[in-house]
TIKETOR-535511 format. One record per residue (C-alpha): residue in one letter; y, x, z. Coordinates in steps of 0.02 Angstrom, whole numbers, padded with zeros to 5 digits, always signed. Example, Ala and Ser with C-alpha at 12.3 -4.5 7.8 and 13.67 -1.06 7.14 Angstrom:
// residues 2
a-00225+00615+00390 s-00053+00684+00357 
This chain:
// residues 609
m+04360+01407+05993 k+04198+01503+05966 t+04125+01610+06102 q+04021+01767+06074 t+03852+01780+06162 s+03745+01935+06189 s+03566+01976+06235 q+03462+02129+06275 s+03346+02193+06140 a+03212+02325+06130 y+03248+02481+06026 s+03094+02444+05920 t+03166+02273+05878 f+03328+02359+05826 l+03231+02475+05710 n+03138+02328+05633 d+03301+02236+05600 l+03373+02396+05528 n+03227+02421+05408 d+03239+02237+05355 q+03424+02263+05309 k+03478+02135+05441 v+03597+02246+05542 q+03781+02229+05493 q+03874+02340+05618 v+03831+02458+05763 f+03941+02519+05908 i+03885+02680+05994 k+03940+02710+06174 r+03895+02862+06281 v+03916+02834+06468 g+03883+02934+06626 g+03909+03118+06673 v+03868+03272+06576 s+03697+03292+06658 s+03649+03106+06662 q+03727+03042+06503 e+03644+02899+06409 t+03683+02815+06244 r+03696+02625+06226 l+03699+02530+06063 e+03783+02364+06029 y+03742+02290+05860 r+03771+02132+05762 l+03658+02050+05634 k+03719+01990+05466 m+03659+01808+05491 a+03692+01793+05679 l+03775+01626+05729 g+03935+01630+05828 g+03950+01817+05812 k+03805+01851+05933 r+03781+02035+05982 y+03627+02128+06042 f+03614+02275+06161 t+03486+02414+06167 q+03474+02595+06227 l+03445+02752+06122 p+03289+02845+06178 k+03320+03019+06249 t+03201+03089+06119 q+03326+03047+05982 t+03501+03120+05965 v+03659+03029+05915 d+03671+03137+05758 e+03497+03080+05704 l+03547+02899+05737 e+03706+02916+05633 a+03607+02993+05491 l+03484+02847+05499 l+03625+02719+05494 s+03706+02809+05347 r+03543+02802+05248 h+03537+02613+05275 q+03723+02598+05232 v+03765+02518+05401 q+03941+02532+05473 f+03948+02615+05645 t+04083+02661+05770 d+04070+02788+05911 l+04149+02711+06069 s+04103+02851+06187 d+04160+02844+06367 n+04339+02908+06382 a+04306+02994+06546 a+04162+03092+06473 n+04267+03138+06322 t+04408+03195+06433 a+04290+03306+06534 a+04216+03380+06377 s+04389+03412+06305 l+04443+03497+06466 v+04292+03611+06464 g+04328+03654+06282 l+04509+03689+06320 l+04463+03806+06462 l+04340+03899+06353 s+04469+03917+06212 t+04602+03978+06333 g+04482+04107+06402 a+04440+04169+06228 l+04624+04181+06183 v+04665+04280+06341 g+04519+04396+06305 a+04580+04425+06125 f+04755+04469+06186 a+04681+04589+06313 w+04576+04674+06179 l+04725+04690+06061 s+04831+04765+06199 k+04696+04890+06241 n+04672+04943+06059 g+04855+04951+06011 g+04852+04795+05905 m+04996+04708+05993 s+05125+04802+05892 s+05056+04724+05733 l+05068+04550+05808 n+05243+04580+05872 n+05302+04650+05706 p+05196+04605+05553 m+05308+04714+05445 d+05240+04871+05530 s+05084+04869+05420 t+05173+04796+05268 g+05299+04937+05268 k+05167+05073+05261 t+05147+05171+05101 k+05001+05132+04986 a+04991+05310+04923 r+04818+05379+04891 v+04790+05550+04966 y+04685+05682+04879 n+04646+05838+04981 n+04564+05998+04919 t+04598+06104+05071 n+04435+06061+05159 t+04281+05958+05132 s+04285+05864+05297 s+04444+05763+05266 k+04391+05586+05306 g+04455+05451+05190 k+04532+05577+05071 a+04469+05606+04895 k+04466+05777+04814 t+04556+05828+04656 t+04440+05928+04545 i+04560+05932+04396 t+04638+06099+04350 f+04740+06167+04205 a+04575+06202+04115 d+04554+06013+04097 v+04725+05993+04016 a+04749+06046+03835 g+04875+06024+03696 v+05029+06036+03807 d+05046+06223+03833 e+05235+06222+03857 a+05225+06089+03992 k+05084+06183+04079 q+05189+06341+04079 e+05334+06249+04162 l+05220+06180+04298 k+05132+06345+04332 e+05293+06398+04418 v+05273+06251+04537 v+05094+06304+04573 d+05149+06483+04604 f+05281+06423+04728 l+05154+06319+04824 k+05029+06462+04828 d+05150+06603+04868 g+05320+06536+04918 d+05368+06692+05016 k+05416+06792+04863 y+05538+06654+04814 r+05610+06640+04989 k+05634+06828+05006 i+05742+06835+04851 g+05836+06677+04900 a+05768+06565+04762 k+05739+06381+04789 m+05611+06277+04700 p+05673+06122+04608 k+05656+05972+04722 g+05592+05859+04585 v+05502+05881+04420 l+05512+05735+04297 l+05373+05723+04167 v+05432+05626+04015 g+05340+05580+03856 p+05250+05443+03759 p+05108+05344+03840 g+04939+05430+03844 t+04999+05609+03826 g+04932+05667+03995 k+05079+05658+04117 t+04974+05595+04263 l+04835+05718+04219 l+04959+05862+04225 a+05020+05813+04398 k+04840+05808+04463 a+04807+05977+04383 v+04954+06051+04478 a+04879+05990+04642 g+04708+06054+04593 e+04774+06226+04546 a+04882+06243+04702 n+04741+06179+04815 v+04861+06071+04915 p+04861+05886+04965 f+04913+05767+04826 l+04992+05599+04869 s+04989+05480+04721 v+05077+05312+04712 a+05138+05195+04575 a+05322+05152+04582 s+05282+04966+04571 e+05188+04977+04738 f+05351+05006+04831 v+05426+04836+04793 e+05368+04676+04879 m+05438+04502+04904 y+05499+04550+05078 v+05671+04629+05089 g+05668+04807+05154 v+05482+04838+05125 g+05512+04955+04978 a+05633+05065+05074 s+05514+05067+05223 r+05371+05124+05112 v+05477+05263+05038 r+05518+05327+05213 d+05336+05318+05264 l+05281+05410+05107 f+05396+05557+05137 n+05358+05563+05322 k+05174+05575+05280 a+05209+05709+05149 k+05310+05817+05270 k+05167+05815+05394 q+05048+05883+05260 a+05166+06010+05182 p+05144+06107+05073 c+05094+05960+04963 i+05137+05864+04805 v+05204+05686+04798 f+05174+05602+04630 i+05261+05439+04581 d+05195+05361+04421 e+05302+05251+04307 l+05461+05295+04400 d+05566+05177+04294 a+05496+05029+04394 i+05614+05073+04537 g+05727+05205+04459 k+05815+05095+04331 s+06001+05128+04316 r+06109+05025+04434 g+06230+04921+04332 g+06375+04809+04378 n+06306+04654+04293 n+06190+04599+04434 p+06235+04419+04483 n+06179+04456+04661 g+06305+04594+04682 g+06185+04738+04641 n+06104+04739+04813 d+05929+04680+04772 e+05765+04746+04841 r+05734+04868+04696 e+05904+04949+04718 q+05877+04967+04906 t+05714+05056+04867 l+05803+05170+04743 n+05940+05209+04869 q+05810+05258+04998 l+05723+05370+04871 l+05887+05456+04831 t+05919+05482+05017 e+05747+05555+05048 m+05764+05676+04903 d+05932+05735+04967 g+05858+05756+05140 f+05727+05879+05082 d+05737+06058+05142 g+05723+06157+04981 n+05590+06271+05056 a+05492+06140+05152 g+05346+06149+05032 v+05352+05967+04972 i+05364+05951+04784 l+05404+05782+04706 i+05334+05750+04531 a+05366+05588+04437 a+05316+05522+04267 t+05401+05401+04148 n+05406+05358+03963 r+05582+05286+03979 p+05694+05427+04045 e+05849+05355+03959 i+05856+05205+04079 l+05841+05306+04240 d+05989+05307+04359 p+06099+05461+04333 a+06091+05497+04519 l+05905+05528+04501 k+05923+05652+04358 r+06066+05754+04430 a+06042+05932+04492 g+05967+05933+04665 r+05851+05786+04636 f+05750+05778+04475 d+05837+05931+04409 r+05695+05985+04294 q+05628+05879+04152 v+05465+05929+04068 l+05425+05852+03898 v+05243+05803+03875 d+05241+05757+03691 r+05105+05709+03568 p+05005+05865+03522 d+05014+05955+03356 k+04860+06001+03255 s+04814+06153+03361 g+04845+06052+03519 r+04732+05911+03457 l+04596+06039+03422 e+04605+06103+03601 i+04601+05926+03669 l+04449+05884+03563 k+04361+06038+03631 v+04396+05984+03810 h+04331+05807+03786 s+04179+05857+03681 r+04113+05994+03795 h+04011+05868+03896 v+03951+05774+03741 l+03802+05827+03635 m+03876+05869+03465 s+03781+05900+03305 e+03814+06059+03207 d+03895+05961+03065 v+04039+05905+03177 d+04194+06004+03127 l+04329+05983+03261 e+04461+06066+03150 v+04435+05932+03018 l+04448+05799+03152 a+04608+05876+03217 a+04682+05858+03042 y+04622+05678+03025 t+04701+05624+03190 s+04885+05660+03162 g+04991+05561+03285 f+04849+05536+03410 a+04892+05565+03594 g+04772+05644+03718 a+04709+05475+03779 d+04676+05422+03599 l+04572+05578+03567 a+04472+05552+03727 n+04437+05373+03673 l+04388+05436+03499 i+04254+05554+03567 n+04187+05420+03682 e+04177+05293+03540 a+04082+05420+03434 a+03959+05450+03577 l+03933+05263+03597 l+03899+05244+03411 a+03773+05387+03413 a+03681+05312+03563 r+03681+05140+03481 n+03599+05215+03327 n+03468+05305+03435 r+03528+05479+03387 q+03501+05633+03494 a+03677+05700+03462 v+03844+05644+03392 m+03857+05673+03205 m+04011+05690+03094 a+03976+05517+03022 d+03989+05444+03199 v+04157+05527+03228 k+04227+05469+03061 e+04169+05292+03095 a+04251+05304+03267 i+04416+05356+03186 e+04408+05206+03070 r+04366+05093+03216 v+04515+05157+03316 v+04637+05151+03169 a+04581+04996+03073 g+04473+04901+03196 l+04290+04851+03208 e+04196+04827+03045 k+04164+04641+03013 r+04019+04624+02893 s+04002+04442+02948 r+04170+04399+02867 i+04109+04346+02694 l+04243+04345+02559 t+04234+04241+02402 p+04215+04337+02236 q+04398+04303+02195 e+04455+04367+02365 r+04351+04526+02349 k+04429+04557+02178 i+04606+04535+02245 v+04572+04650+02393 a+04496+04784+02279 y+04646+04789+02160 h+04765+04782+02309 e+04689+04936+02393 v+04677+05035+02231 g+04861+04995+02202 h+04904+05076+02368 a+04798+05229+02326 l+04867+05257+02150 v+05049+05243+02200 g+05023+05345+02360 a+04935+05486+02265 l+05090+05513+02155 m+05224+05506+02290 p+05304+05667+02355 g+05254+05721+02530 s+05121+05586+02533 n+04964+05608+02635 q+04802+05637+02539 v+04706+05476+02503 s+04534+05509+02579 k+04450+05339+02575 i+04467+05163+02503 s+04365+05019+02573 i+04355+04832+02547 v+04248+04802+02702 p+04347+04687+02820 r+04399+04764+02986 g+04492+04711+03142 k+04587+04548+03155 g+04653+04526+02979 a+04622+04684+02877 l+04517+04633+02726 g+04519+04813+02664 y+04610+04976+02695 t+04664+05139+02615 m+04649+05292+02728 q+04770+05436+02703 t+04740+05604+02786 p+04891+05718+02819 e+04870+05896+02757 a+04984+05962+02895 d+05090+05897+03038 r+05260+05835+02979 f+05411+05820+03090 l+05544+05779+02959 m+05549+05661+02811 l+05658+05689+02659 e+05745+05550+02562 d+05626+05553+02414 e+05476+05551+02531 l+05545+05400+02622 r+05569+05308+02457 g+05393+05357+02409 q+05324+05283+02570 i+05410+05117+02534 a+05339+05115+02358 t+05163+05155+02424 l+05174+05010+02548 l+05219+04892+02407 g+05087+04962+02288 g+04956+04834+02342 r+05066+04683+02307 a+05122+04763+02142 a+04939+04781+02088 e+04909+04596+02121 e+05056+04549+02010 v+05007+04670+01871 v+04827+04608+01863 f+04836+04425+01913 s+05020+04384+01872 k+05034+04309+02047 v+05029+04375+02225 s+04934+04330+02384 t+04972+04329+02570 g+04877+04491+02597 a+05032+04601+02584 s+05126+04524+02732 d+05104+04675+02846 d+05148+04796+02704 i+05308+04701+02669 q+05356+04703+02853 k+05333+04891+02866 a+05424+04925+02702 t+05573+04818+02754 d+05585+04905+02924 l+05579+05076+02842 a+05714+05030+02714 e+05826+04962+02852 k+05804+05118+02959 a+05852+05227+02810 i+06021+05141+02807 t+06056+05100+02990 q+05980+05251+03078 y+05956+05394+02955 g+06120+05376+02859 m+06034+05383+02688 s+06154+05265+02600 l+06291+05319+02479 d+06391+05164+02524 f+06400+05198+02712 g+06356+05381+02727 p+06309+05461+02895 i+06349+05311+03006 a+06225+05244+03134 f+06219+05055+03147 e+06077+05052+03272 k+06066+05121+03449 t+05900+05196+03498 q+05859+05133+03673 s+05693+05221+03696 q+05642+05386+03619 f+05458+05369+03666 l+05424+05184+03637 d+05416+05103+03465 n+05523+04948+03499 g+05675+05035+03568 s+05819+05002+03446 t+05956+04873+03441 r+06093+04846+03311 r+06270+04886+03361 a+06406+04754+03359 m+06477+04743+03182 g+06574+04627+03070 g+06492+04500+02957 e+06545+04593+02801 v+06459+04754+02857 a+06300+04660+02909 g+06296+04573+02741 k+06316+04738+02649 i+06171+04815+02749 d+06059+04669+02703 e+06108+04688+02520 l+06067+04874+02521 v+05898+04842+02604 k+05859+04712+02471 q+05909+04832+02332 s+05802+04973+02404 i+05649+04861+02419 h+05667+04792+02243 q+05686+04966+02167 a+05531+05028+02259 y+05432+04876+02203 d+05485+04897+02021 t+05434+05080+02031 a+05260+05034+02097 v+05239+04907+01955 a+05290+05038+01826 i+05163+05164+01894 l+05022+05038+01889 n+05064+04977+01714 l+05058+05157+01652 n+04890+05185+01739 r+04815+05013+01702 d+04650+05081+01634 l+04626+05191+01788 l+04669+05044+01899 e+04533+04939+01817 r+04401+05076+01828 m+04433+05115+02012 a+04435+04930+02059 q+04267+04902+01973 v+04188+05049+02067 l+04256+04978+02229 l+04186+04806+02191 d+04015+04880+02154 e+04005+05000+02301 e+04134+04932+02427 v+04185+05111+02476 l+04263+05249+02372 e+04288+05422+02449 g+04257+05608+02436 d+04261+05712+02276 r+04236+05560+02165 l+04396+05482+02233 k+04492+05645+02210 e+04436+05660+02029 l+04493+05483+01989 l+04662+05500+02075 a+04694+05666+01986 q+04702+05570+01821 a+04853+05465+01878 q+05018+05492+01785 m+05196+05465+01844 p+05331+05383+01735 v+05488+05484+01701 n+05599+05349+01775 t+05503+05360+01939 q+05548+05544+01958 i+05732+05501+01932 w+05725+05361+02061 l+05640+05470+02190 a+05772+05605+02170 t+05929+05496+02163 g+05882+05326+02230 q+05944+05248+02067 v+05837+05169+01932 a+05880+05243+01761 
């Protein structure tokens, strides 16, 4: 059996062995009290016989941390075997200090009212996240001011007139109370996205000069059960304290969706509890308390009937897309802070932007201003605004997308095909520009049509003409090249959708007559239809009629282009040479187009002669 021996060594000898890479392992041991503590080292050499160990003492000028760093640099294993009694004393001192700090923290929380939050974390979670805007004074800490008035809202005169009554009630409610009239408890703003529903609500608060509490409906619902209902209660409690005031809930459909019986959890989920609390709070209002609830949604058809009944949201205000005069007023509002050149005609722009909502027009003016600044102009010119329209409608111009000569030729004939067919169709918008400059994600060219006036109805022959115009590009490819490309995929999709709607929604089929085969789920969103349940024979007949309608429209487009083949060639060559065709020159060329007799018969009857 081998025995281990040990001997005392000087610290300098230990350092020499360490530098010579002779030390294999070091044990560090701190002994003594806190005031007289010393550090002893026990180390073993790599070539020591019989496992011999050496002892030395760490100088007081060097710390244990420095020693451990030194050992790590020399890649020597070390173990800290500090005295247990010293460790225990140090741990006890640390424990006492930690306990004292904890007691002090509890005392501070108790003094400052923080204990309630520790006892019940839901107290802060259940508070409303509503942002408060206050115009009544300038010293309201933490409250923003609403500077928006009805002068900042244009294009929705009917909606403004409805809401002026709310403003009048908040300003002078006595005349209503004297006669016994009660203000509606809730006003529901409905309309497509971007039409100014939120802006209108802020304008009401700005005109009435009262506090405005704004919150998104999605902010009520959390993962914790009961939080949404708690936030609703807190919102209305805060509103009552600041009455008269306005409470605005944006995107109400997030919590106001109709309660159905198909919930696998029994219909008692967190969203429905929040809705129930909202219904209760609205019923609990005193009609003359001076708190007006305004909400906005673009999906009113899915709201719970209990919300829309009289006594809750008993007044609905439609905020629709503006007409031409409305767009003109909106353009004036958004351009009054932008330097405009004298050549900018806002009436022309209002005609060009049919279907644009208020947010689209605001973005249009801003895009034009950015383009003018990028081109180092002193003011926005008409060319900047037209380019901004094209950028919004068709996408960013991509000059870097280089087409092959064959591709440019196909695109040119394709776009001229659209223009020639569209120029001859009844009720068609005026073709104002043809371009073969690539734009956006996949548009290799485009044909811009400008409406002469706002249209709210479409006749049967006009609908057939639209389908033929959509297919005019593909028809031109077949007429000229005797084969087609993939460039008409989007046109085909739109034409098929339009032909299907003519049969399933508009009742424009002699075979079925005025029968609706689709249910419109959303009147303000584009993707809001679903087909009713029907038999296979009926579905097959619908598909057959859609196919027939598309083929007739395509044959009509081919006939038009064959009749105007020379004009098609001339216009395509101009487009290939100049890339863009517009203005009076385009009008003169399109005026030479002729319509076949059979096309007139098809437009009128839907039957090819």
